[in-house]
N, C-alpha and C positions, 0 to 999 in steps of 0.2 A: 504494500500500499504506499502510495506517495502522499505527502502532505504539503500544504501551504500554511504558514504560520504568520499571524499578525496579532501582537499583543496577547490577549487571552482567547483568541479565536483560532480554530483549527479547521481546515478543509482537507478531508481525506478523500482520495480518489484513486481509481484504477483505470488504466487505459484499455485499449483493445485486447480482446482475448480473455477478458475477465468474466468468470462465471459468477452466478449468485453464490454458489458454494465457496468460491475463492474469496469473494468479498466478505462473506460471513466469517470465514476462518481468519481473515485479516482483522476484522472487527473484534473477534474473540481474543486474538493475541494482543491487540491494543488495549482492550478492556482489562485483561490480566496484567498487563504492564502498569496500567493506571492503578489498579488494585494494589500491586506490589509497592508502589511509590506513595500510596495514600491519597491518590487524586480521585475525586469523585466525578463520574460522568452523569450528567443530567440528561436522561433520555428524552425529556420534555423539550429540551432545547435543540435536539438533533433533528435534522430533516434529510430525507433521501431524495435526490434528483437523479433519475436514470435518463441518460442521453443515448438513446438507442434509435437506430433507423426503424426498427420494428418495434412497436409498443408491446411490452411484456410487464407482467406484474413482477415487482422486485421487492420481496419481503425480507427485511433485515431486522435483526434484534441485537440489543445490548443488555446484558444482565437479565434476560428473559423478557424484556419489554420491547414490543414491536414498534419500530421506528416509523414516524410519519412520512408518507410518500407525497411529494409536492410536484407541481408542474412548472414552478418558477422559484428561483432562489436569488436573493440580493446579497452579494458579498462585496463589501467596501465600494458600494455604488455601482457595481457591475451586475447586471441582471442576467442570469443564466436561465435558459428555458428549454423544455423538451419539445416545443412547438416546432413543426417543420417549416413554418413560414418564417 
């Protein structure tokens, strides 16, 4: 999993060839590392944006909580969207 960091924000992403299982495994590893360092992950503040040519359901979890799937995401003033237009 690759990350963009700014202050207390983190954007984790995977590029081409990533499967849902691979993403979940990366999130599980990240969650374990956070637990070991005493860092809490707030699943209420996490959103999942899948940028795929073919729309598919992308269900990911952190600490047993299903993450919210969104169609747009604003990061530092840049809007990312899964809209084909």
